C-alpha positions, 0 to 999 in steps of 0.5 A: 833106788839111786845110782852110784855112777849116774853119769853112765846113764848118758850112754843110753843116748848112743843107742840110736847111733849104734842102731843106725850104724849096725842097720846100714851094715846089715848086722841087724835083722835082714835087709830083704825079706826073701823066703823068710818074709813068706812065713807067718810071723816073719816080720816079728822075727826080723825085728826081734834081734834089734829089740833084744839088742836095744834092751840088752844095751840099756840093761848094760848101761843101767848096770854100769850106773850101779843102781843101789837100794838105800836103807837104814840100820840101827847103830846102837854101839854109837848112838845108844846111851850108858845109864848109871842109876845110883839108889840111896839106901841110907837109913833115912830112905826107910821113911814113908812117902804117901801114895800107892806104888806106881803102876807100870806105864808099859804093862806086863813084859817078859821081865815081869813073867821071869821075875814076878816079885814077892807076892803080898802077904795075906791079911797084911794091913796097908801102912798109911802116912797122913791118912793115905797109903804109904811106902818107904822112900826106898820101895817107891824108888825101887818101883820107879826104877823097875818101870824105867828098866821095863820101858828101856827093855820094851823100846829095844833102844840098845841102852846099857844100864848099870845099878849102884846103891850107896850109903856110906859107901857106893856098891855095884849091884851090877855094872853096865850091860845090855842084859836088862833082864839081869838089871831088872833082877838086881833092882828087885833086891835094892830094897833089902836092908837100909842103914848107914849115913849118906855120903855123896863124896865127902869121903871118896869114893862117892857114887859120882866117883865110882860112876866116872871110873866105870864110864872110863873103863866100860863106857861105849856110848857118847851119851853118858847119864847118871840118875841119882835117887836120894833124899838129899840128907847130907852136906857137901864140903866146898872141896867135895863140890868142886871135885865132883863137879870136875868129874862130871865135866871131865867125863861129859856126864848128864847128871840128874838127881831125883829128890825123895821126900820133903828135904829135897821137895821143899829144901835146897840141899847141897846135892841140888846145888851141885846138880844145878852148878853142872847144868843137870836137873833136879826133880822133887818127888813128894809122892810115889806118883811124882817118882814115876813121872820124873823117870819118864821126864828124864827119858824124854829129855835124853831122847831129845838130845840124840839127833840120829839113831841109825846108819845109812847103808846101800845094797848093790842092785847091778847084778840083775841088770848085768845078767839081763844084759848078757842074756838079751845080747846072747839071744840077739846074736842067736836070733840074728844068726838064725835069720841069716841062715834062712 
């Protein structure tokens, strides 16, 4: 507890002065015992008005000093993040990547119970790649994005997420929203169909163009994040690189690229050069396990950039002290009147 006007507390030092003046004028207690002194408990009755008046005066002083309780309330409209995830679904994303689909790091949530996904077909042989279980790059990306959404849903951090898929052209699966159940549902369908080429922005609009336009129209948070999941198999012209870099800088977007497969893990494609030139991060994923670790790493990086997540608020507590002062002063007057009537 703290006081909004602590200077009023100095008034408590005046209590002995008021006590002395009122006592000298016979306003407090009784200057003589008389018949009252012969009754049991008379001494207590004589001093009771003074005690009540003193306590009432102190309660009034505390009320004037305005005691307050300090607490912190979430400020999700300012400090939360707007996150757009762009998933490449070009034909090359159907290529295999080794390892089983990553398991959830947060376990089963309400999202899984509401959207359990497709049950595996019985007696279906497990596909292999280089002697290990494998899945398409797009399936692995989908599993990692689903777990990222689970993590944000379980954390209840107030983040808004939007989902976009792209090949030759970008298409919104769902715009920025706090409804992570809807986002989770939409991510379930990103693996339905691959095809076309990859266009990072040689022919506008690319995924970054669409994301920047969306941040401009619907963005609310100061922290704007774009996560692109791609195999990186597309060249960028110098003009396209310059234009996309200007867009990222203009809208203050944190740009992360997750590269899936050997092209991104072992090569140095144009999208990687672009991300590094704008101060972003590039992560290479050669296995499904790598993909999950990368999403967790991005989440930690972004959380470290948010200095505060809450606003200080105060609750006024003067009313109980004011009521106590009124009650004590009233009772002191009544008791004092009783003594004088005796």
